[in-house]
N, C-alpha and C positions, 0 to 999 in steps of 0.2 A: 522494543522497549528502550527506555533511556538508560544511561549509566547508573551504577549502584553507588550510593554514598554509604560509608561506614567508618566507625571509629576503630582504629587498629590498636589492640592491646599490646602488640609487640613494640611498635615505634611511638605510641602515644600521639598519633597524628590522625586527623580526619581526612579520609581520602574521598574525593568527590568525582562522580562520573566515571567510575571504573567500568571497563568493558571487557575484561578478561584477556586483554592483550599483554604482551611483555612489558610495555611501558606503563600500562594502567591495569595491573592484575586485580582479579577478584579476591575477596578475602578467602582465607583457608577455613574450611569448616572443621574446626578443632574442638576437642572435648577435653575438659579439665582432668578427669580421672576415669578409669574404667568403671563400667556400670556395677560390677560386683563390689567395688570399693564404696560407691555411692549408696549402696543398699545396707552398709554396715551400721550397727548401732554405735553410740559413743563408746561403750565398753569394748566392743570388738575392734574399734579403731586403734586401741592400744596395742593390738597384736599385728600391726602392719606398718608399712612405711611407703611413702609416695613422694616422687618429685614430678616435674613436668614431663619427664620422659620414661620413668621406670617406676614400678610398683610391685610390692609383694604383700600377700595377705596370709598370715599364719592361721590355720584352722586346726581344730583338735586332731583331725585325721590326715591333713595334708597342708601343703603350702602352695598357693597359686602365685604365678609370676606373670607380669604384664609389661609390655613395652608400647610406647606410643609410636605409630608409624605413619608414613605418608601413603595415601592411596589416590593416585591421579585417575580421573575419569575423562576420557577424551570427549570432545564436542564433535559430533558428526559433521562432516564436510567442512571442517574448519581447523586445520592443523595448528593454527596460532593460539588457540584457546584450549583450556582444560579446566575442569572443576576439581580442586584438590580437597580431599578429606584428610583428617588426621585422627583415625580411630585408634583405639587400644586393642592390642592383640594378646591373647593368652598363649604363652609358650612354656616349654619345659625348663626345669631348673638349670640343666647343663647349658642349654641355649641362652638362657638369661645371663648366666655367668660369662659365657663366651662373648656375647654382645658387649657387656659392660667392661670386660677385660681388654677389649680391642677398640674401645671408643676413641682413643687418641691416635690410632693407626689408620691414617687416611687410605692406605693401600689395601687394607684388609677387607675381604669380601667373603661372605658365607651365606648359606641359605638354611632356613629352619621351617619346620612345619608349625602351624599355629591355628588358632580359631579367633574370630572377631569377638571382642568383649565390649562392644559399644553398639547400642541400638541406634541405627542411622535413620534420621527423619526421612520420610517418604517411602520407607521399606518396612515390611513386616518380618519379624523373626531373623534379624541379621546376627544377633548374638549366637555364636557357635558355628557360623559359616566357616568352612575350612579355607585356610589361606597359606600362601608361601611367603615367608618373610625374608627379604634380602637385605643384609647389612651393607652399609656403605661408610665405614669409618666413623668420623665424628658427626656425620649427617644422620638424620632420622632414617631408620630402615624403611624400605619400600615394601608394601604389602600388595599381593596379587591374589584375588580369590581363585580357588580351584575351578578351572573351566568345565570340569566334569559335573559340577553341582548345578542343578536346575534351580535358579533363584533369580529374581529380577535384578538384584544388585550385581550378581556375577555377569549377567548379560550386559548391563549398562557399563561396567568397568571394561569389558572386552570389546563391546561394539559401539559404545558411546551414547550420548544423549544429545538432544537438540540444544541450541543456545538458549531458546526460550525456557526449556525445562531447567537448565542450569540456573538461569536468572531467577526463576520462581523459587527454586530450592534455596538459593542464597537469601533472597528476601524473606522467605519463611524462617530460615535459620536465624537471621538477624533479629527477628521479632520475638524469639523465645526467651 
């Protein structure tokens, strides 16, 4: 396949011929908000708050907390490339507060249990997949699916996908 062209919303630049290498990286497959947020009615949206990296939703019986994380997927037989997703993850309130209170501390590292809160294209039923969330100071946390769970996404994150699969997923994502 030839390189991938895309308009980057982060730097407002059109990138041409990207091939997933360090010098010409592929776009990150990011999601604007967690899926539970997107399902809210206008009235329900009054009881929540969201930024590009954190979200909480107050419900009558509980409050849900979410953070946006990075989830790298290796490319088989090609250590120079990876496909990066940025899904949302549901975590506990104490973990949410801990991540936000240490966001300026680049040396702070912690791990939290969570569950994916984003439906990822190309996979069925990714919402609710158990994950480990690793904080990394001011950078987005890294999320790793629980390897004990039998799910195609878990397999792909731990074992990798082909370059062709990655490029097809990126092209499909850019068309949505």
